[in-house]
Structures are given as C-alpha cells and as structure tokens.
C-alpha positions in Angstrom: 85.9 114.0 94.3 86.2 110.9 96.2 83.6 109.3 94.1 85.3 110.2 90.9 88.5 108.5 92.2 87.0 105.4 93.5 85.1 105.0 90.1 88.6 105.0 88.4 90.1 102.4 90.9 87.2 100.1 90.0 88.4 100.1 86.4 91.8 98.7 87.2 91.8 95.0 85.9 93.4 92.1 87.8 97.1 91.9 87.0 97.3 95.7 86.4 98.3 98.6 88.8 98.0 102.3 88.7 99.7 104.9 90.8 97.9 107.2 93.3 98.7 110.0 90.8 97.3 108.2 87.8 94.1 107.6 89.6 93.9 111.3 90.6 94.5 112.5 87.0 92.1 109.9 85.4 89.4 111.1 87.8 89.8 114.7 86.7 91.7 115.9 89.8 95.4 116.0 88.8 97.8 116.7 91.6 95.6 115.1 94.1 97.3 111.9 94.8 97.1 112.2 98.6 93.2 112.5 98.3 93.3 108.9 96.5 94.8 107.6 99.7 91.9 109.2 101.6 89.4 108.0 99.3 90.5 104.4 99.5 90.5 104.6 103.3 86.6 105.4 103.1 85.7 102.6 100.6 85.1 98.9 101.1 85.2 96.1 98.5 87.5 97.9 96.0 90.6 96.5 94.5 92.7 99.1 96.8 95.8 96.8 96.4 96.1 97.7 92.6 96.9 101.3 93.6 100.6 101.9 94.3 103.1 104.7 94.8 105.0 106.6 92.0 107.5 104.4 90.2 105.9 101.2 91.1 106.7 101.5 94.8 104.7 99.7 97.3 104.3 102.5 99.9 102.2 100.7 102.7 104.1 99.8 105.6 104.0 96.5 107.7 101.2 93.9 107.4 99.2 96.2 105.1 102.2 96.4 102.6 102.7 92.6 102.8 99.0 92.1 102.1 99.2 94.3 99.2 102.2 92.5 97.7 100.5 89.1 98.3 97.2 90.2 96.6 99.1 91.6 93.6 101.3 88.3 93.4 98.2 86.2 93.4 97.0 88.3 90.5 100.2 87.6 88.5 101.9 91.0 89.1 105.7 90.7 89.2 107.2 92.4 92.2 110.9 92.8 93.0 111.6 93.9 96.5 108.8 96.3 96.9 108.7 97.6 93.4 106.1 96.6 90.6 107.4 96.1 87.1 105.3 99.0 85.7 106.4 98.3 82.1 104.5 95.1 82.2 101.6 95.8 84.7 100.8 99.6 84.4 97.1 100.2 83.6 96.3 102.8 81.2 93.1 104.7 81.8 
C-alpha cells in the first residue's frame, strides 16, 4: 500500500499539489488518506511538501508547516494564510 502511495507522490510536478485523499485514491486505496501521512513518514527524498490537506489546507504544525509553505512558495505555489490556491495548483493524476 505504502509503495503505491509513494509512487503517486513522485508523480506530482513542481508547482503543483495534491491532497492526501487525492494520493490515496490515485494509488488505488480510496479512503486511506491517513495512511498517506504514514507512508510519507517512512520515505526520504520525496516531494512530501506537495501533499496537503483537503481544500488546500497546510495541515502540518509549527516548523514543519512553515518549511512546507516555504518549499511550495519556492516552486511558485500561491498560498494565502495556510491555504493553497487549488484552482491554480492542483495536480490531476
């Protein structure tokens, strides 16, 4: 399951984002958004920052959330507060 999810995360291009639920569905495991979080914790070298919460919300707290926002902005992703402009930056699998 985790390998399927991580394979989908690798497909998200720079400047785009996908929700945890999007990744779960694209990997063939709909309804397993929480498992995507666990899968990301086990992997290194992936664009983890391109996976966000439902409706474009940055869900990571504290420094991890700030790092995610910084990484996304460096890729040109527009963020207002802690929400990504999904109309412009959502990746479609």
